[in-house]
Steps between C-alpha positions, in 0.01 A plus 500: 500500500475678833258793486448749780250784519571696185205361304244564772297815429503737794731277701746767608374723779186298565216695655228352723255509208716269286425156648517325161858611436596402854343156461682451169829593664433264791432216257818580307704483820335174605570350157864609513550349844340175385716488187830575674431323829767235439742714301834634615578857595705532182205387289275759663762771445559401141131491422446841654797668332494344156132446426330812633490875455641752743631320808738651755708339771479698824810443711619632835851361437458343841610175662367262232430735210794382293322170422222658293737759358726221377206311346386815324851577374531150352158513332513863387754750642284784360220416745383821672624488861339753733700588811344740749761710678322632808805710590501316834662179377815347644817613326575130456182460295592783264849358445357149453249628245780640286712187537219260406376713210847514346580135563174373349502746212156643576429741215174657609532598865267780603568669832178640645492781756216703646489855368331661798714393797640850550146634523337228712788374714771768490671387821459125452297476820177355361614147580491581871136611502339295221688212339209424265507856366878485465482178298220642286698815425837345431413159358139411424390811310818530289478133404133525403585795278789308343277198431257698287488343156617157611269199476657323794808483716725240656570481874742292705257410778504148644269307729762432766576867563202576724166362611325760288658342190430135587238451227678700229461364147677566170241749374272745678304815429681810617308662782570839655358712777282656230387169353613276210712657227425249225861384496614149585783429741725207422680317782731244335672406828180466703554130573875515560654413836809670646711205384385554140620859516835401647561224244412726206732773622782252562463322165500829311767661719286801569616774738331527838371823646766591760242550776380138484816385679423754773159349582272677252300239301255772390625848417302819461568858604779542753297672776229231497708182459677310777682165521290186549551259788514123463151349472333822382327546164738638237300825498490539879760775480279720284316768703591320821261551794228618264201311361611597149617211278505654152591840358167534318610377158342164584155520661208261549145611424619860493637478855854529631628167631544502877647250742273198527311576179462220248719269707 
């Protein structure tokens, strides 16, 4: 049986004076990675969804999101799916989200939106002066609030997507700008190559995000996403001409991932 953090006293919201709980969580993650090292993505997904407590799948309904969504729908269509609508997404993403949800029969889709945008970014101009603050307001903070009560969550990250993800494993401790949360992140597709994604989508006849055909292999908010040129990393079109590589949902040692970090 696959166990996450729910049986670790004090695991959620770890404080600096809780080293024992942190060490226990680190050992649990190491044990999980050792156990599942040679297992398939489906096995990792099935173990997480069927043999644990509260687990959510966080999905952007982006370029490759349909793979994990399909796996979850096959294993348990009632899996909680958290979708953060930043209110700056491409119209194509919103339409695609509805299409995929209906086609796969997802029964527990939860659309997350920030409640304080009108107060903190009334004119939608924050992205021009501080992209980190914009991501925190519209995406990171709402997701952290939505994840309260969950023991872990599933992501679609893969090693090939960027240098900062090159060492990604199946299981990791969730870190934030404010430190570890006590939750575990599960990355079933960590070891997949682009060809694996393509084959899975073809074999299961899954719909593509319409922007992929227009040169967008990674899709975020419309103002901060551009097409990618041949030879670039799939995420090169995110926050182009900035050092920023991640929105802040995924951090390393409490720090935002910048260009050149962890590569």
